[in-house]
Every structure is written in C-alpha cells, then in structure tokens.
C-alpha positions as CSV (number, residue, x, y, z in Angstrom):
1,M,-8.6,-8.1,7.8
2,E,-11.5,-10.5,7.2
3,D,-15.0,-9.1,7.8
4,T,-16.4,-11.4,10.5
5,R,-19.9,-9.9,10.6
6,S,-22.8,-12.1,9.6
7,T,-24.3,-11.7,6.1
8,P,-27.5,-10.0,7.4
9,Q,-25.5,-7.6,9.5
10,K,-23.3,-6.7,6.6
11,F,-26.2,-6.3,4.3
12,Q,-28.0,-4.0,6.7
13,Q,-24.9,-1.8,7.2
14,E,-24.1,-1.7,3.5
15,S,-27.7,-0.9,2.6
16,R,-27.7,1.9,5.2
17,I,-24.5,3.4,3.7
18,T,-25.9,3.2,0.2
19,A,-29.3,4.8,1.2
20,I,-27.6,7.6,3.0
21,S,-25.1,8.3,0.3
22,F,-27.8,8.2,-2.5
23,S,-30.1,10.5,-0.6
24,L,-27.4,13.0,0.2
25,T,-26.0,13.1,-3.4
26,H,-29.5,13.6,-4.8
27,L,-30.8,16.3,-2.5
28,P,-32.2,19.3,-4.4
29,G,-30.5,22.6,-4.0
30,G,-27.0,23.0,-2.6
31,E,-25.8,24.5,-5.9
32,H,-26.9,28.0,-5.1
33,F,-24.5,30.1,-3.1
34,P,-25.0,33.7,-1.9
35,P,-22.7,36.4,-3.2
36,L,-19.5,36.7,-1.1
37,N,-17.9,40.0,-0.2
38,R,-15.4,38.5,2.3
39,P,-12.5,36.0,2.3
40,I,-13.4,32.4,1.5
41,R,-13.8,30.3,4.6
42,I,-12.2,26.9,4.2
43,V,-11.8,23.7,6.2
44,Q,-8.9,21.5,5.1
45,A,-9.3,17.9,6.5
46,N,-6.9,15.0,6.8
47,S,-7.8,12.3,9.4
48,L,-4.6,10.3,9.1
49,F,-1.8,12.9,9.2
50,N,1.0,10.5,10.3
51,G,3.6,11.8,7.8
52,G,4.0,11.4,4.1
53,G,3.5,13.3,0.8
54,V,-0.3,13.7,1.2
55,D,0.1,15.2,4.6
56,T,2.9,17.5,3.4
57,Q,0.6,18.8,0.7
58,T,-2.2,19.3,3.2
59,L,0.1,21.5,5.2
60,E,1.5,23.4,2.2
61,L,-2.0,24.1,0.8
62,T,-3.3,25.2,4.2
63,Q,-0.4,27.5,4.7
64,G,-0.5,28.8,1.1
65,L,-4.3,29.6,1.4
66,H,-3.7,31.4,4.7
67,E,-1.0,33.5,3.1
68,L,-3.4,34.5,0.3
69,G,-5.8,35.8,2.9
70,C,-8.3,33.0,3.1
71,H,-9.8,32.0,6.5
72,V,-8.6,28.5,6.9
73,R,-9.1,25.8,9.5
74,L,-7.2,22.6,9.5
75,A,-9.0,19.4,10.8
76,V,-6.6,16.5,11.5
77,G,-6.8,13.1,13.2
78,A,-6.7,13.7,17.0
79,G,-3.4,12.4,18.3
80,S,-1.9,11.8,14.9
81,R,1.9,12.0,14.7
82,W,1.9,15.2,12.7
83,E,-0.7,17.0,14.7
84,P,2.0,19.3,16.3
85,R,2.9,20.4,12.8
86,A,-0.6,21.4,12.2
87,H,-0.6,23.6,15.4
88,A,2.7,25.2,14.2
89,L,1.0,26.7,11.1
90,G,-0.8,29.4,13.1
91,V,-4.3,28.6,11.8
92,P,-7.1,27.1,14.0
93,V,-6.7,23.4,14.3
94,I,-9.4,20.8,15.0
95,G,-8.6,17.3,16.2
96,F,-11.3,15.0,15.1
97,P,-11.8,11.2,15.6
98,S,-11.1,9.0,12.6
99,R,-12.4,5.8,14.1
100,S,-16.1,5.0,14.9
101,P,-18.8,2.9,13.4
102,L,-19.6,4.2,9.9
103,R,-17.3,7.1,11.0
104,W,-20.2,9.0,12.5
105,R,-17.9,10.7,15.1
106,A,-15.8,12.1,12.3
107,I,-18.9,13.2,10.3
108,A,-20.3,14.9,13.4
109,A,-17.0,16.7,14.1
110,L,-16.7,17.9,10.5
111,R,-20.3,19.0,10.4
112,Q,-19.8,21.0,13.6
113,S,-16.6,22.6,12.1
114,L,-18.4,23.6,8.9
115,T,-21.3,25.1,10.9
116,T,-19.1,27.1,13.4
117,H,-16.7,28.2,10.8
118,R,-19.5,29.0,8.3
119,A,-17.4,27.2,5.7
120,D,-17.7,27.8,2.0
121,I,-15.3,24.9,1.2
122,L,-14.5,21.6,2.7
123,H,-11.4,20.0,1.2
124,V,-10.2,16.5,2.0
125,H,-7.1,14.5,0.9
126,Q,-7.4,11.0,2.2
127,G,-9.6,8.3,0.6
128,C,-11.1,7.4,4.0
129,D,-12.4,11.0,4.3
130,Y,-14.2,11.3,1.0
131,W,-17.7,10.2,2.0
132,P,-17.6,11.5,5.6
133,A,-16.9,14.9,4.1
134,I,-19.7,14.7,1.6
135,V,-22.2,13.5,4.3
136,A,-21.0,16.2,6.8
137,A,-21.4,19.0,4.2
138,R,-24.9,17.9,3.3
139,L,-25.9,17.6,6.9
140,A,-24.5,21.0,7.7
141,G,-27.0,22.4,5.2
142,R,-24.9,25.4,4.2
143,G,-24.3,24.5,0.5
144,T,-20.6,24.0,1.4
145,R,-18.7,22.8,-1.7
146,V,-16.7,19.6,-1.1
147,F,-13.3,19.2,-2.8
148,I,-11.2,16.1,-2.9
149,T,-7.6,15.9,-3.9
150,R,-6.7,12.6,-5.5
151,H,-3.1,11.8,-4.9
152,L,-3.1,8.2,-6.3
153,M,-2.9,6.6,-9.7
154,T,-5.2,3.7,-8.7
155,R,-8.8,3.4,-9.7
156,P,-11.4,4.7,-7.2
157,R,-13.5,2.0,-5.6
158,G,-16.8,0.9,-7.3
159,F,-19.2,3.0,-5.2
160,S,-17.1,6.1,-5.5
161,R,-16.7,5.5,-9.3
162,R,-20.5,5.8,-9.6
163,F,-21.4,8.6,-7.1
164,L,-18.3,10.6,-6.1
165,L,-18.8,13.4,-8.6
166,S,-22.4,13.8,-7.4
167,G,-21.1,15.0,-4.1
168,A,-17.7,16.6,-4.7
169,R,-15.3,18.1,-7.1
170,V,-12.1,16.0,-7.5
171,I,-8.7,17.6,-8.1
172,A,-6.0,15.4,-9.7
173,V,-2.4,16.1,-8.7
174,S,-1.2,15.4,-12.2
175,H,-2.5,15.0,-15.7
176,A,-1.7,11.3,-15.4
177,V,-4.1,11.0,-12.4
178,E,-6.7,13.2,-14.3
179,R,-6.7,10.7,-17.2
180,V,-7.5,7.9,-14.7
181,L,-10.3,9.8,-13.2
182,R,-11.8,10.8,-16.5
183,S,-11.8,7.1,-17.6
184,E,-13.3,5.8,-14.3
185,L,-15.6,8.4,-12.7
186,Q,-19.2,8.6,-13.8
187,G,-21.1,11.9,-13.7
188,N,-20.3,15.5,-14.7
189,P,-16.8,15.5,-16.2
190,D,-16.5,19.3,-15.4
191,R,-16.1,18.3,-11.8
192,I,-12.8,16.6,-12.5
193,L,-10.1,19.2,-12.1
194,Q,-6.3,19.4,-12.0
195,A,-3.7,21.3,-10.0
196,H,-0.1,20.2,-9.6
197,C,1.5,19.9,-6.2
198,G,3.8,22.6,-4.7
199,I,6.5,22.8,-2.1
200,D,8.1,25.4,0.1
201,V,11.1,26.1,-2.1
202,D,12.7,28.3,0.5
203,R,13.2,25.3,2.8
204,F,15.5,23.7,0.3
205,A,17.3,26.9,-0.9
206,G,20.9,27.8,-0.1
207,G,24.1,25.8,-0.1
208,R,24.9,22.6,1.6
209,G,25.4,24.0,5.1
210,P,27.2,22.6,8.2
211,E,24.6,19.9,9.0
212,S,24.8,18.4,5.5
213,E,28.6,18.6,5.5
214,A,28.7,16.8,8.8
215,L,26.5,14.0,7.3
216,R,29.0,13.6,4.4
217,Q,31.9,13.5,6.7
218,A,30.3,10.9,8.9
219,A,29.6,8.8,5.8
220,G,33.2,9.1,4.7
221,W,32.3,11.1,1.6
222,G,34.9,13.7,0.5
223,P,34.7,16.5,-2.0
224,E,35.8,14.1,-4.7
225,N,32.8,11.8,-4.2
226,V,29.7,12.1,-6.3
227,V,26.8,10.9,-4.1
228,F,23.6,9.4,-5.7
229,G,20.7,9.0,-3.4
230,V,17.2,7.4,-3.4
231,V,14.8,8.9,-0.8
232,G,11.7,6.8,-0.2
233,M,10.2,3.9,1.6
234,Y,10.9,0.4,0.3
235,P,7.9,-1.9,0.9
236,L,7.6,-5.3,-0.8
237,P,7.5,-6.3,-3.5
238,R,9.6,-3.6,-5.3
239,G,9.6,-0.4,-3.3
240,K,10.7,2.7,-5.2
241,G,13.1,0.8,-7.4
242,Q,15.9,0.5,-4.8
243,L,17.0,-2.9,-6.2
244,E,17.4,-1.4,-9.7
245,F,19.3,1.5,-8.2
246,L,21.8,-1.0,-6.5
247,A,22.1,-2.9,-9.8
248,A,23.0,0.4,-11.5
249,A,25.5,1.1,-8.8
250,A,27.2,-2.2,-9.4
251,R,27.4,-1.4,-13.1
252,I,29.2,1.9,-12.8
253,R,31.4,1.3,-9.8
254,S,34.5,0.3,-11.8
255,S,34.2,3.2,-14.3
256,H,33.4,5.8,-11.7
257,P,35.2,4.7,-8.5
258,H,34.5,7.9,-6.7
259,A,30.7,7.4,-7.0
260,R,28.8,6.7,-3.7
261,F,25.3,5.6,-3.1
262,V,22.7,6.0,-0.3
263,L,19.2,4.7,0.3
264,I,17.3,6.9,2.7
265,G,14.1,5.2,4.0
266,H,12.9,2.0,5.6
267,G,10.6,-0.9,4.8
268,N,10.2,-4.7,4.7
269,M,12.4,-5.0,1.6
270,R,15.5,-4.4,3.7
271,P,16.6,-8.0,3.9
272,L,16.5,-8.2,0.0
273,I,18.4,-4.9,-0.2
274,E,21.1,-6.2,2.2
275,Q,21.3,-9.5,0.3
276,Q,21.9,-7.6,-3.0
277,I,24.5,-5.3,-1.4
278,A,26.4,-8.4,-0.2
279,A,26.0,-10.3,-3.4
280,D,27.4,-7.4,-5.5
281,Q,30.0,-6.5,-2.9
282,L,28.7,-3.0,-2.6
283,A,29.1,-2.5,1.2
284,D,32.0,-0.1,0.8
285,I,30.1,2.3,-1.4
286,V,26.4,2.0,-0.4
287,R,24.9,3.2,2.8
288,L,21.4,2.6,4.3
289,E,20.0,5.5,6.3
290,P,16.7,5.7,8.2
291,F,14.0,8.1,7.0
292,T,13.7,11.4,8.8
293,D,10.8,13.8,8.9
294,D,13.2,16.6,8.0
295,I,14.9,15.4,4.9
296,R,16.6,18.7,4.0
297,P,20.1,17.9,5.5
298,W,20.2,14.6,3.7
299,M,18.9,16.1,0.5
300,K,21.6,18.7,0.6
301,A,24.2,16.1,1.2
302,L,23.5,14.5,-2.1
303,D,24.9,15.4,-5.6
304,V,22.2,13.6,-7.6
305,L,18.6,12.6,-6.6
306,V,17.6,9.3,-8.2
307,H,13.9,8.2,-8.2
308,P,13.8,4.9,-10.1
309,A,10.1,4.2,-9.4
310,V,8.8,0.9,-10.8
311,G,5.1,0.8,-9.6
312,T,2.8,3.8,-9.8
313,D,3.7,7.4,-9.0
314,A,1.2,10.1,-9.3
315,F,3.4,13.2,-8.7
316,P,6.3,12.5,-6.3
317,L,7.3,15.5,-4.1
318,V,10.8,14.1,-3.6
319,V,11.6,14.9,-7.3
320,L,10.6,18.6,-6.7
321,E,12.6,18.6,-3.4
322,G,15.7,17.3,-5.2
323,M,15.5,19.9,-7.9
324,A,14.8,22.7,-5.3
325,S,18.0,21.6,-3.5
326,G,19.9,22.3,-6.7
327,H,20.4,18.7,-7.8
328,P,19.9,17.0,-11.2
329,V,17.4,14.2,-11.1
330,V,17.3,10.8,-12.7
331,A,13.8,9.4,-12.5
332,S,11.5,6.9,-14.2
333,R,9.4,7.9,-17.2
334,L,6.3,6.9,-15.3
335,D,2.8,8.3,-14.6
336,G,3.1,11.9,-13.4
337,I,6.9,12.1,-13.2
338,P,7.5,13.5,-16.7
339,E,5.2,16.4,-15.8
340,E,7.8,17.5,-13.2
341,F,10.8,18.2,-15.4
342,T,12.1,17.9,-19.0
343,D,14.3,15.0,-20.0
344,G,17.8,16.3,-20.8
345,N,17.2,19.7,-19.2
346,Q,16.9,19.4,-15.4
347,G,17.8,15.7,-15.4
348,F,17.1,12.4,-17.2
349,L,14.1,10.2,-17.6
350,V,14.7,6.5,-17.8
351,T,12.6,3.4,-18.6
352,P,11.1,2.0,-15.4
353,G,12.9,-1.1,-14.3
354,S,15.9,-0.7,-16.6
355,A,19.1,-0.9,-14.5
356,D,21.2,-0.5,-17.7
357,E,19.6,2.8,-18.7
358,L,19.7,4.0,-15.1
359,A,23.4,3.2,-15.0
360,M,24.1,5.0,-18.2
361,K,22.4,8.2,-17.1
362,M,24.0,8.1,-13.7
363,G,27.3,7.6,-15.3
364,K,26.9,10.7,-17.4
365,L,26.3,12.8,-14.3
366,A,29.1,11.1,-12.4
367,E,31.7,12.1,-15.0
368,S,30.7,15.7,-15.4
369,A,30.6,18.3,-12.6
370,D,29.6,20.9,-15.1
371,L,26.6,18.9,-16.3
372,R,25.5,18.3,-12.6
373,W,25.8,22.1,-11.9
374,T,24.0,23.2,-15.1
375,M,21.1,20.7,-14.7
376,G,20.9,21.5,-11.0
377,E,20.6,25.2,-11.5
378,R,17.9,24.6,-14.2
379,G,16.0,22.4,-11.8
380,R,16.1,24.9,-9.0
381,R,14.7,27.7,-11.3
382,H,12.1,25.3,-12.7
383,V,10.6,24.5,-9.4
384,A,10.7,28.1,-8.3
385,E,8.8,29.1,-11.5
386,H,6.2,26.3,-11.5
387,F,5.9,24.2,-8.3
388,T,5.9,26.4,-5.3
389,R,3.4,26.5,-2.4
390,H,2.1,29.8,-3.8
391,H,1.4,28.1,-7.2
392,L,-0.5,25.3,-5.5
393,A,-2.6,27.7,-3.3
394,T,-3.3,30.1,-6.2
395,A,-4.4,27.3,-8.6
396,T,-6.6,25.7,-5.9
397,L,-8.1,29.0,-4.9
398,A,-9.1,29.6,-8.5
399,L,-10.9,26.3,-8.5
400,Y,-12.7,27.2,-5.3
401,R,-13.8,30.6,-6.8
402,A,-15.1,28.9,-9.9
403,A,-17.1,26.5,-7.8
404,L,-18.6,29.4,-5.9
405,G,-19.5,31.2,-9.1
406,N,-16.7,33.8,-9.1
407,R,-18.6,35.8,-6.5
408,T,-15.5,36.6,-4.4
C-alpha cells in the first residue's frame, strides 16, 4: 500500500524510529547478568499466529522448552486464528496487540510481560516483531537477552542489516539461511547462530488409520494406487512447483497407470492449475484438496511426499512431516532442503524446475513398493534421530545458556 503521509511527517517518524533504535542498541550495560540458580524464564512472542510453519515452530519450541523445565510464557497476537492452540499448550498465554502507531502498544505489552515474568530471554519469530522486542527488552531494563529466529532465505531490510545484531542474537533455521545472514548482517558475527527446526514426531507415527483410509476411498484410490502428493500453498507466480508436479504427472501416467496425484492447499494459482489439468487431460488422476490445519490424515493417505519448490525454501517442515509419516520424499535441491535428508537414502533430490527429472524420480518410486518402504523407514528413523521437538528445544536452550554465560 502506498504511504500517503506528507514528506515532513514521514521524515519525522523515520527520524524518531532511527533515534530510538540507535539509542537503545548503544546503551551501556545490559551484557552483565546475575548468576542463575533457577530455571530460565522465557517469553516466546509471535504477533501474527494465523497458521503456518513459523507458527508451528513457535508452538513446538514453546512446548519443548516447557518439557525441559523452563518457565515459558507465550505472547501471541490477540484474536489471532491460532490463539486457541496457544492456550491448549498449558503454559501462560498473553494476547498482545500487533497494530498501533510505531507498534507502541505491542512494545508496552511485551515490556510488561518481561517485567512481570522477570524474563531472562525474549524470543521472537516474525519479522514485524524484531524491533518491538528489542525496544521492549531495553525499556524493561532487566538485561533480558533478545533472540530472533530467522525463517526466511530473503535478505533482512537495510536498517536491520546495519543494527539488528546490536540488539539481538539471530538464529537461522538452516545453514543456508545462516550463510545469507553472515553475508548481510553487520556487527558481531558470534551473534549469528543456527538451530534446525523440529516437529512432534509422535503426531505422525503409526499406520494409515481409519481416517486416512476413508480419504483414500473417497478419492477412489485403491491399494494398487501409488499416490503422490504436494502439500503447500500455491500463490502466483509459481507456488511450490505445483505446475512442474503436474507436468511430471503427465509424463509418467502412461508408464505408471496406477499412479495418482493430489495437490493439497490453496492460492491464486488455481486457475492456472486447472488449465494445466485440462490441457494435459489429467482430471481422472489428479485431485485438488483444500488445506487443513490438521494435515496428518492427508499426509498418511499419501505414498510419496513431493516438494518441488522453485523459489526459496529455508527449511520446509512438510518434508520432515512426510518422512515422519513413513514416506519417501522427492524434493528440490534448493536452499535448506538438502539439509533435511540424504539424496538416494530417504528420498531423492531433483533440480528445481526440472519436470523431466522430477518425473524420472517419481517413476522409480511408482514402480517399486520395496524402494518406497525402505526409503520411508529410513526417513522415519532419520527424523526421529535428528529433527524432533526435543532436538529443537535442547539446541535452543543451549544457545540461551551460552548467552546467559552458562550460569544456569
């Protein structure tokens, strides 16, 4: 949306933000913390919380830290769609306003939370929360350490590139994101950290189950059908590679007539997707299903999880969820995705945008139930050994302790 304020108004507000941020990131002290002989007190904050991978990770980390004995509070946007999920965790929940001029109401709410909780750590996950968190922590005057998890491959904005490391430690969700941060952020490089995401593996454990079998039956998929699925939104211009997935389906349909294909999600690419389905005469083997907050039944209904990303992808949780469900994965060799599994072991990596390569790897899995089972079992074990909620919480807690001087 175009900024309609006059130039003097914009200059005054921007100058005010710069002056406040500069003064707060150059205050003396704040790096000395008293010895701790108690559990770490943490506020996790996410002002959006309307559903998605970032919000899932906020929940998983909060729950994992709670299970490790930390005293955790969760601050989420008041009235956000996933606020009920926050309350279901069994930790204190704060609903704070995300909209106000210069976000002063959010800053005030965070500051109050830090003070009443006597927080050692404030950890935020959304880009719009970076600077409110830094300002709130400084105004609270407790020496609270601020942590930011960076879930994106994109460059931080100019002001943050210059000053973010002065006010916070930044955790990259993958080594790919870490490389971007190290090339872009100015300041102390020791404040750039890395910890992989984690999921609740138990949620995806077990067999297919009645609900997933019912989904297959409703779709007309029998035991002989091998179902390939893409789970993800499809915004313009290219979504998560759904058009490439359909092109691969068209290539293997004659050689593997029992293969079936499903796109689970929604987005403004749907007209293009429907056009390609019609042009390639795929309507009898391709289904479009709406996205659901509980993806487990659909994930279990699949035989192969396909993630043909073509843009950027820092560390997609859907790949972990597919493996945790016992499925082999075919995914793009892009950004943080190769950090999630080994090509040829738990699945296959393919060149982003290559429908031919995608079709070849999907065809290998379509023709061999043994290969699907072997790769699926390897993937299930791999996630359980490396990418659980416990792994995420343990790694993050170690970073907190290092920031507090190992005094816990």
